C-alpha positions in Angstrom: -22.5 -202.5 143.5 -22.7 -203.4 147.1 -23.6 -200.1 148.0 -26.6 -200.2 145.7 -27.7 -203.6 146.9 -27.7 -202.3 150.6 -29.8 -199.2 149.6 -32.3 -201.2 147.7 -32.6 -203.7 150.7 -33.4 -201.0 153.1 -36.0 -199.4 150.6 -37.8 -202.9 150.4 -37.7 -203.1 154.3 -39.4 -199.8 154.5 -41.9 -200.9 151.8 -42.3 -204.0 153.8 -43.2 -201.6 157.3 -45.5 -199.5 155.1 -47.4 -203.0 154.0 -47.8 -203.7 157.6 -49.0 -200.3 158.7 -51.3 -199.4 156.0 -54.5 -200.9 157.8 -53.8 -198.0 160.1 -53.0 -195.0 157.9 -53.0 -195.7 154.0 -51.7 -191.8 153.5 -48.4 -192.4 155.4 -45.3 -191.6 153.7 -41.5 -192.5 154.0 -39.3 -189.6 153.8 -35.4 -188.9 154.0 -33.7 -192.1 153.4 -30.1 -191.2 153.2 -26.6 -192.4 154.0 -25.5 -191.5 157.3 -22.3 -193.4 157.6 -20.3 -196.0 155.8 -16.9 -197.5 156.2 -14.7 -199.4 153.6 -14.3 -199.8 149.9 -12.5 -197.8 147.4 -13.3 -194.0 148.8 -12.8 -194.9 152.5 -15.2 -193.8 155.3 -18.2 -191.4 155.4 -20.0 -189.9 158.1 -22.7 -187.4 157.0 -22.1 -183.9 158.4 -18.2 -184.2 158.9 
């Protein structure tokens, strides 16, 4: 559940950045939001690409 909340929080932060920048370019996009690294939890550590 904590992972989902962290992911949702990052998306909200990106939407906030979009909201602040839309005056410059309303057509901008936010791409490739993905997990790069995590530690802890039942499944242990994860580092993308390893």
